[in-house]
N, C-alpha and C positions, 0 to 999 in steps of 0.2 A: 449524465447528471442524475437522472431518475434512479438508475441502479445504485449509485452511491447514497442517494438520500434515503432509500429504502433500507439499505444496510445499516446506515447511521441510526435510524430510528429503532431498529430491532437489535442492536448490539451495544455492549458497554465500550469496547474498543473496536475500531476499524482501521485496517492497514490498507490504504489505497495504493495500489501498484500501478504507476504510470509507465507504460512500456510501448514499444513498437516492435513489430514482427521482424524488422531488419536489423534491430539493435542487438549486437553480440553480448554485451553485458547483461541485457535484459533476459536473454535466453539462459545466461549462466545462473540467474538467481530463481528460475522457475522451480526447481526441485526444493530449494531452501524454503521458498515461500509455501510450497505445498506441505512440507514438513511443519512449518510454523503454524499453518492454518489447522493442522491436525492437533498440534500441541496446545493451541490456544483454547480449545473447547468450544462448546456451543454458543456461549455468550458473546464471544469475540470472533471477528471475521476478516478475512483477507478479500478485497475486491479489485479486480483487474480492469484497468482502463486503458484501452488502446488509444494513444494520442492521435493517431491517424483518422480514427473513426469517431472520436469524441474530443474534437479540438476545443469546443466550448468549455467543457469541464477542465481540461488542462489549462486553459487561459484563466478560468475562474480562480484556479489555485496557484496561478503564476508559475506553472511548471515550464522551466526552460531547458532542462537537461533530463535525460532518462539513462538508466531507470531512476525513478523518483519514488520513494516510499513515504507517504504522509501517514503519520500515527495520529488517529483521531480519538478523543475521548469525550463523551458527552456532547458530540456534534462539533467539537472544536479541534483544530489542529494543534497538537501538543508537541510534536517533534517531526522532523524531516531527515531522511537519509537519501543522499543522491549518490549515484554510482553503485558499483558492485560492493557489497560487504559480506563477509562470510557469516554463517548462521549465528555464531556466537556473538558477534557485533550487533546483529539485528535483535537477538534475544535480550541483550543487555538494554538496548533502547526501549524495547517493549516492557520489560520488567520494571523500568522506572515508572511506568504509568499504570501499574495495576491498581 
């Protein structure tokens, strides 16, 4: 939770990626998220949260399925994507919240 709070306070938009190392779809979106993180620039960030290591944060955000991407703006969750989505679909959601 501390890592997420730090990113939220330093960024305009934060994409919280809730994942697990054993999750196949989570592994599929790693490259997509790395590209999005580079494309988003310095003011916006992607933060990865391993649900096995940080169950408290996953519970606080009611994450029941993974991968789950929570888009936050100004500290509030404004959108959620659950499951694998191609880069274009993720970009579309992010662009709604610029």
